[in-house]
C-alpha positions, 0 to 999 in steps of 0.5 A: 453675114448681112441679109442685105448683101447682093448675093442675098438679093439675087437669091431672093429675086431670082427667076423660079424654074420649078414651074413648067406650065405654059402661063405661070405667075413669076410674081403677083405682078409678072407673068412668065410664059414658057413659050414653045410656039406663038402667043399674043401679048399686050404691046409694050408689056415685055419686060424680059425674055430668055431663049430665041424669041422673036417679037413683032407688033400685030399686023393688019392682016393678022388682025383682020378687017373687022377688028381694024374697023372696030378699033377705028369706031370705038377708039379701042386701045388694045394693040397686041404683039406676037411673040414666037419662038422658044424660051421664057417670056416675062410680061408685066403692065405698070405694076398691076396684078396678074391673074391667069384664066384657063378657058375650057371652051368658055367665053369671057368679056374683058376690058381691052386695056386689062388683057395681058396675054392670050394663047393663040388657040383663043379667038377674040372679037371687039364688042361695042356698047352704043352711046346713049344719045351721044352722051358717051363719046364713041360708045364703050367697048370690050373684047370678047375672048372665047375658046380653049386656052390660057388668058392673062388679065391684069387688075389694079389691086385685088379684084372682087367678083360680084354675082349677077342673078335675075333678081339682083342686077349689078351696077358698076363704074365702067372705069373699075370694071375689068371683066364679066361672063360672056353670057351677059350683055351690059347696058349703059345706065345714065344718071344725068339731071340738072344737078349734073350741069350745075356741077352738083352731081354725085360724079357717078354719071354713067354706070354699066347695068348687068342683068341676067345670070353671071358675074362681074370682076371689079378692081378697086381703082378707076382707070382712065384708058388712053388710046394707043396709036 
């Protein structure tokens, strides 16, 4: 019998029911949530579900006034949806790799576009890094997630983690920076000279400078983030 039959395809790609954790990797690019209650996920990330699950866009009352103002000020593009009920929920984001993190009363800062899902027990807050002399329009933003619960983030390709120490700061491209430890407060570092205005610069005009003790997660891809309306 040919290995390319429909029955062989279904067998190879069938959902895996041998994992019963709250967040599980159905595949490297798909998150499965064994839902018994409520969870928050990136708007538009649902690719399928089974069972009795109701999905709604996050309302203004649930976001809170400060989060709404933060989005308006920063142009922050993280819009969540609420999934509530019982069943299996499958999430994905443009073929990006999914990583699951179990926070144990810890804090992590994540680029808002790289958050796929978070447990209802976690708290999040929008943080803004002010622009330097108005050069970075609107400033840069990130989302600080803390508490105890499950968090799923996404990356283009395999991520790498760089350790930050007091004697060895780390400098990164903002568009390749996915997440960092909650203890770090990155600064915007500029590299603007007359060559930049003549079109002869290196192209790496702005960087994030991480100093102190912690770590930074990078992806091998410079992602340009679009603001969701």
